C-alpha positions in Angstrom: 0.0 0.0 0.0 1.2 3.5 -0.9 2.9 5.4 2.0 2.5 2.6 4.6 5.5 3.9 6.5 4.9 7.6 5.9 6.7 9.5 8.7 4.2 12.3 9.1 1.3 9.9 9.7 3.1 7.3 11.7 5.6 9.4 13.7 5.4 13.2 13.6 1.7 13.7 14.1 1.0 10.9 16.7 4.1 11.7 18.7 3.5 15.5 19.0 -0.2 15.0 19.5 0.6 12.9 22.5 3.0 15.7 23.7 0.3 18.3 23.2 -2.2 16.2 25.2 0.4 16.0 28.0 1.2 19.7 28.0 -0.1 22.2 25.5 2.5 24.8 26.4 5.4 22.5 25.6 7.1 23.8 28.8 7.6 20.3 30.2 8.9 18.6 27.0 10.2 21.1 24.4 13.4 21.8 26.4 14.0 18.0 26.7 13.9 17.7 22.9 16.3 20.5 22.5 18.7 18.9 25.0 18.9 15.9 22.6 20.7 17.9 20.0 23.7 16.2 18.5 25.0 19.2 16.8 25.5 22.8 18.0 24.9 21.6 21.5 25.8 24.8 23.3 23.3 26.7 21.1 20.6 24.0 21.8 21.2 24.2 25.6 20.8 27.9 25.5 17.5 27.5 23.6 16.4 25.0 26.2 16.7 27.6 29.0 14.3 30.0 27.3 10.9 30.4 29.0 8.6 28.1 26.9 5.0 28.6 25.8 4.1 27.3 22.4 1.8 29.7 20.5 -1.8 28.5 21.1 -2.8 29.3 17.5 -0.6 26.4 16.4 -3.0 23.9 18.1 -6.1 25.2 16.2 -7.4 22.6 13.8 -8.2 23.1 10.1 -9.4 20.9 7.3 -6.4 19.2 5.7 -6.2 17.0 2.5 -3.4 14.5 2.9 -2.4 12.9 -0.4 -1.3 9.6 1.3 -4.5 9.3 3.3 -6.5 10.0 0.2 -4.9 6.8 -1.3 -6.4 5.0 1.7 -9.9 6.5 1.1 -9.7 9.4 3.5 -10.2 12.7 1.7 -10.0 15.1 4.6 -8.9 15.2 8.2 -8.8 17.8 11.0 -5.2 18.7 11.6 -3.5 21.1 14.0 -1.9 24.2 12.3 1.6 23.2 13.5 1.6 20.2 11.1 2.4 20.6 7.4 2.9 24.3 8.0 3.2 26.0 4.5 5.9 28.6 4.2 7.1 30.6 1.2 10.5 30.1 -0.5 13.3 32.6 0.4 13.4 35.6 -1.9 17.1 35.6 -2.1 17.2 32.1 -3.5 14.4 32.8 -6.0 16.5 35.8 -7.2 19.6 33.6 -7.6 17.7 31.0 -9.6 16.2 33.6 -12.0 19.7 35.1 -12.6 21.5 31.7 -12.8 19.2 29.7 -15.0 22.1 27.8 -16.4 22.5 26.1 -13.0 19.0 24.7 -13.1 17.7 21.6 -14.7 14.5 21.7 -16.7 12.3 19.0 -15.3 10.4 16.7 -17.6 7.2 17.2 -15.8 7.2 20.9 -16.6 6.3 20.0 -20.2 2.9 18.8 -18.8 2.0 22.4 -17.7 -1.1 23.4 -19.7 -0.4 27.1 -19.3 1.4 28.0 -22.5 2.3 31.5 -21.2 4.3 30.0 -18.4 6.2 27.7 -20.7 7.0 30.5 -23.1 8.3 32.8 -20.4 10.5 30.0 -19.0 11.8 29.2 -22.5 12.7 32.9 -22.9 14.4 32.9 -19.5 16.4 29.8 -20.4 17.6 31.5 -23.6 15.6 29.6 -26.1 14.6 32.8 -27.9 18.0 34.5 -28.0 20.2 36.5 -25.6 18.4 39.8 -25.8 15.0 38.4 -25.0 16.6 36.3 -22.2 18.0 39.4 -20.6 14.7 41.2 -20.9 12.9 38.2 -19.3 15.4 38.0 -16.4 14.7 41.7 -15.7 11.0 41.1 -15.9 11.1 38.1 -13.6 13.1 40.1 -10.9 10.6 43.0 -11.2 7.6 40.7 -10.7 9.3 39.0 -7.8 9.7 42.4 -6.1 6.1 43.3 -7.0 4.3 40.1 -5.9 6.8 39.0 -3.2 7.3 35.4 -2.0 3.9 35.2 -0.3 2.2 35.5 -3.7 4.8 33.5 -5.6 2.9 30.2 -5.8 2.3 29.2 -9.4 4.2 32.2 -10.9 6.4 31.4 -13.9 9.5 32.8 -12.2 9.0 30.8 -9.0 11.5 27.9 -9.4 11.2 26.8 -5.7 7.8 26.2 -4.2 6.4 26.5 -0.7 7.9 24.4 2.0 5.6 22.2 4.2 7.2 21.8 7.6 6.4 18.5 9.2 6.0 20.1 12.6 6.4 23.9 13.2 6.8 24.9 16.8 7.0 28.6 17.9 7.4 30.3 21.2 8.0 33.9 22.2 11.7 33.5 21.5 12.1 30.5 19.3 11.0 28.9 16.0 11.8 25.2 15.7 11.3 23.1 12.5 11.0 19.4 13.0 11.7 17.3 9.9 10.4 13.8 10.5 11.8 10.7 8.8 11.6 6.9 9.4 14.6 5.4 7.5 14.3 7.4 4.3 17.1 9.9 3.6 16.7 13.7 3.3 15.7 14.8 -0.2 18.8 15.8 -2.2 17.2 18.1 -4.7 14.2 20.1 -5.6 12.3 20.1 -8.9 14.5 22.8 -10.6 17.7 22.7 -8.7 19.4 19.4 -8.1 21.8 20.6 -5.4 19.1 21.9 -3.0 19.3 19.6 0.0 16.0 19.4 2.0 17.7 20.3 5.3 19.4 23.4 3.9 16.2 24.5 2.3 14.4 24.2 5.7 17.2 26.1 7.5 17.0 29.0 5.0 13.2 29.1 5.2 13.4 29.1 9.0 15.9 31.9 8.9 13.5 33.9 6.6 10.6 33.2 8.9 12.1 33.9 12.3 12.3 37.7 12.2 13.7 38.7 15.6 13.5 35.2 17.1 16.0 32.4 17.4 15.5 29.5 15.0 16.6 25.9 14.7 15.9 22.8 12.6 16.1 19.2 13.9 15.7 16.0 12.0 14.0 13.1 13.9 14.3 9.7 12.4 14.6 5.9 13.1 18.2 5.7 12.1 21.2 8.1 12.0 20.9 10.0 8.7 23.2 13.0 8.6 24.9 13.1 5.3 25.6 16.8 5.3 29.1 17.5 4.0 30.7 20.8 3.2 30.2 20.0 -0.5 26.4 19.5 0.1 26.2 22.8 2.0 27.9 24.7 -0.7 25.7 23.2 -3.5 22.5 23.8 -1.5 23.4 27.4 -0.6 25.1 28.7 -3.8 23.8 32.3 -3.0 25.5 32.3 0.4 29.1 33.1 1.1 31.2 30.8 3.3 30.6 32.8 6.4 26.9 32.9 5.8 26.8 29.2 5.3 28.6 28.5 8.5 26.3 30.8 10.4 23.2 29.2 9.0 24.4 25.7 9.7 25.0 26.7 13.3 21.2 26.5 13.7 21.1 22.8 12.8 20.5 20.6 15.9 21.3 17.3 14.3 19.5 14.0 13.9 17.5 12.8 16.9 16.1 9.3 17.1 12.4 8.9 17.7 13.0 6.4 20.5 15.3 9.0 22.3 12.7 11.7 21.8 9.9 9.5 23.3 12.1 8.5 26.3 13.2 12.0 27.0 9.7 13.4 27.0 8.1 10.4 28.7 5.7 9.3 26.0 5.5 5.6 25.0 7.5 4.9 21.8 5.7 1.5 21.4 2.4 3.3 21.2 3.3 5.0 17.9 1.6 3.3 14.9 3.9 1.1 12.8 2.1 1.7 9.5 -0.3 4.1 8.0 -3.0 1.4 8.2 -2.4 1.3 11.9 -2.8 5.0 12.2 -6.0 5.0 10.2 -7.5 2.3 12.4 -6.9 4.5 15.4 -8.7 7.4 13.7 -11.9 5.5 13.5 
């Protein structure tokens, strides 16, 4: 069955829903998760000392259409706002992609787009209609990005990175924490248009763009140690950053935490997490 071991359905949502039932503020368990950080541990310990109260709005429920659950016959669920939080792409990276189209790879699926205007603009941007038109199109794309902004970038012909859906988004008065949940699958190594865009680096940059005057951090939680982030991966994923900026951004990565360790540290039963999507669905009924 499709998505039988989906990490959002079998790990992220049930684990954090148990934690919210235990303590809606997060004061008793969020610091314990931060203390599990395997990277930038001093930074994580400082975050764990902050007064903790998770924004109550993140626990409000909305109707959500999960594509995996739809394959199992469930068209809609009620899901807390903290899960699958949709956030726009970073403006700086969109600008870089527009100006460095030779670094992108045209995806085969883009040929299926029925909007011919979008395809023509992208062909012009990629130089299919000559250098003069290409330069004019680059200028137009940058102007439109300034005009519409990243919030309204969804579906635009110049938006070569889409919105990020954060598995679990936690926010307090002083901190924004992204949780990227996995089972044993690796982090995605690329996006549709840019092959070097590692999923973790994308999340880190989106978190940086979102945090405003708050601290921010990103943690991966998985069933096995998956931490293949080398200097080469960082450089490829953040081509628009200089070395000092890359180092500073990566200083907000808390490393790979195991689900078993998270459950033990926060005193929730690991064995109560559903093994498969079918198990999770049976509990919904």
